[in-house]
C-alpha positions as CSV (number, residue, x, y, z in Angstrom):
1,M,0.0,0.0,0.0
2,T,1.2,3.5,-0.8
3,A,2.3,5.6,2.1
4,F,0.2,8.7,3.1
5,D,0.7,11.5,5.6
6,V,-1.9,9.9,7.9
7,R,-2.9,12.2,10.8
8,A,-5.6,10.0,12.3
9,V,-7.7,6.9,11.6
10,A,-11.1,5.7,12.5
11,A,-12.6,2.3,11.6
12,S,-16.0,0.6,11.4
13,G,-16.6,-2.9,10.0
14,D,-14.8,-3.4,6.7
15,W,-13.9,0.3,6.4
16,A,-11.0,2.4,7.7
17,Y,-11.0,6.1,7.2
18,N,-7.5,7.7,7.1
19,L,-7.3,11.4,7.7
20,V,-4.6,12.9,5.6
21,S,-3.6,16.5,5.5
22,W,-6.6,17.9,3.6
23,R,-9.0,15.0,2.9
24,L,-10.5,11.7,4.2
25,L,-9.4,8.5,2.4
26,A,-11.8,5.5,2.5
27,L,-10.0,2.2,2.7
28,D,-11.6,-1.2,2.2
29,V,-10.0,-3.4,4.9
30,S,-12.2,-6.5,4.3
31,D,-8.9,-8.2,3.6
32,P,-6.6,-6.8,6.3
33,A,-3.5,-8.1,4.5
34,N,-4.4,-6.0,1.4
35,P,-6.1,-2.8,2.4
36,A,-7.2,-0.8,-0.7
37,V,-8.1,2.9,-1.2
38,A,-11.7,2.8,-2.4
39,G,-12.5,6.5,-2.4
40,R,-11.7,9.9,-1.0
41,S,-13.5,13.1,0.0
42,E,-13.0,16.4,-1.7
43,A,-10.4,18.6,-0.2
44,F,-11.4,20.5,3.0
45,A,-11.8,24.3,2.9
46,W,-8.2,25.2,2.9
47,G,-7.1,22.5,0.5
48,A,-3.4,21.7,0.8
49,Q,-3.2,24.3,3.5
50,S,-5.6,22.5,5.8
51,F,-4.3,20.8,8.9
52,A,-6.8,18.1,9.7
53,A,-6.0,16.8,13.2
54,N,-8.5,14.1,14.2
55,V,-11.5,12.1,13.0
56,T,-14.2,10.2,14.8
57,L,-17.2,8.1,13.5
58,A,-20.8,8.2,14.7
59,G,-23.6,6.6,12.8
60,E,-23.2,7.2,9.1
61,H,-21.0,10.3,9.6
62,A,-17.3,11.1,10.0
63,Y,-16.5,14.2,12.1
64,V,-13.1,15.9,11.3
65,A,-11.3,18.4,13.5
66,D,-9.2,20.8,11.3
67,A,-7.0,23.4,12.9
68,R,-7.4,25.8,10.0
69,S,-11.1,25.4,9.1
70,G,-12.9,24.0,12.1
71,V,-15.2,20.9,11.9
72,H,-16.2,19.0,8.7
73,I,-19.0,16.5,8.7
74,L,-19.0,13.8,6.1
75,D,-21.8,11.4,5.0
76,L,-20.5,7.8,4.9
77,S,-23.8,6.2,3.7
78,N,-21.7,5.2,0.7
79,P,-18.5,4.2,2.5
80,A,-16.3,4.5,-0.6
81,A,-17.5,8.0,-1.3
82,P,-17.2,10.3,1.7
83,N,-19.2,13.4,1.0
84,E,-19.1,16.6,3.1
85,V,-22.5,17.6,4.3
86,G,-21.7,20.2,6.8
87,S,-19.0,22.3,8.4
88,Y,-18.5,24.8,11.3
89,D,-15.5,27.2,11.6
90,T,-14.6,27.3,15.2
91,A,-13.1,30.4,16.8
92,G,-9.9,28.6,17.7
93,K,-7.9,25.8,16.1
94,S,-9.8,22.5,16.3
95,K,-7.5,19.8,17.5
96,D,-9.8,16.9,18.6
97,I,-13.4,15.9,18.4
98,A,-15.8,13.5,20.1
99,V,-19.5,12.8,19.3
100,S,-22.2,11.6,21.7
101,G,-25.8,11.6,20.7
102,H,-26.6,14.8,18.8
103,Y,-23.6,16.8,20.0
104,A,-20.0,17.1,18.9
105,Y,-17.4,18.2,21.5
106,V,-14.5,20.0,19.9
107,A,-11.2,20.7,21.6
108,D,-10.3,24.2,20.4
109,V,-6.7,25.4,20.9
110,P,-6.4,29.2,21.4
111,V,-5.2,31.5,18.7
112,Y,-2.8,34.4,19.2
113,E,-4.4,37.7,18.3
114,N,-3.4,41.3,19.1
115,G,-0.9,40.3,21.7
116,Q,-3.0,37.8,23.6
117,W,-4.3,34.2,23.4
118,L,-8.0,34.0,22.5
119,H,-10.9,31.6,21.7
120,G,-9.6,28.4,23.2
121,G,-11.6,25.8,25.1
122,L,-14.4,23.4,24.5
123,T,-16.9,24.1,21.7
124,I,-20.1,22.1,21.7
125,L,-22.0,21.8,18.4
126,D,-25.5,20.4,17.9
127,V,-25.1,18.0,15.0
128,A,-28.6,16.5,14.9
129,D,-29.0,17.9,11.4
130,P,-25.5,18.2,9.9
């Protein structure tokens, strides 16, 4: 398998989703000895300048924390074709994400503006309707 700049991985059943710098790769891992890239999402908002940090799965969605463009929500109903269905640009730099029920909990690292650190902390998003 070709090497990628993998930042994070999440798996469900026969699918693993590798988070690379600016997109999500869908890998068919039904044969663990021969994982195969089956599809990929479009590039996130900043494209090659994105800095996707983490991914988590809940239901038929993947939730991506991106330090430059916030949170991206991808529909995985067709596992080989992750499709972005929503996004939210947080005030800080999104570093980690967890989902429980209808809420996404985002670890937001502060940003340095006007000589002080601002906007860090926990951001809670209602994701009932991404």
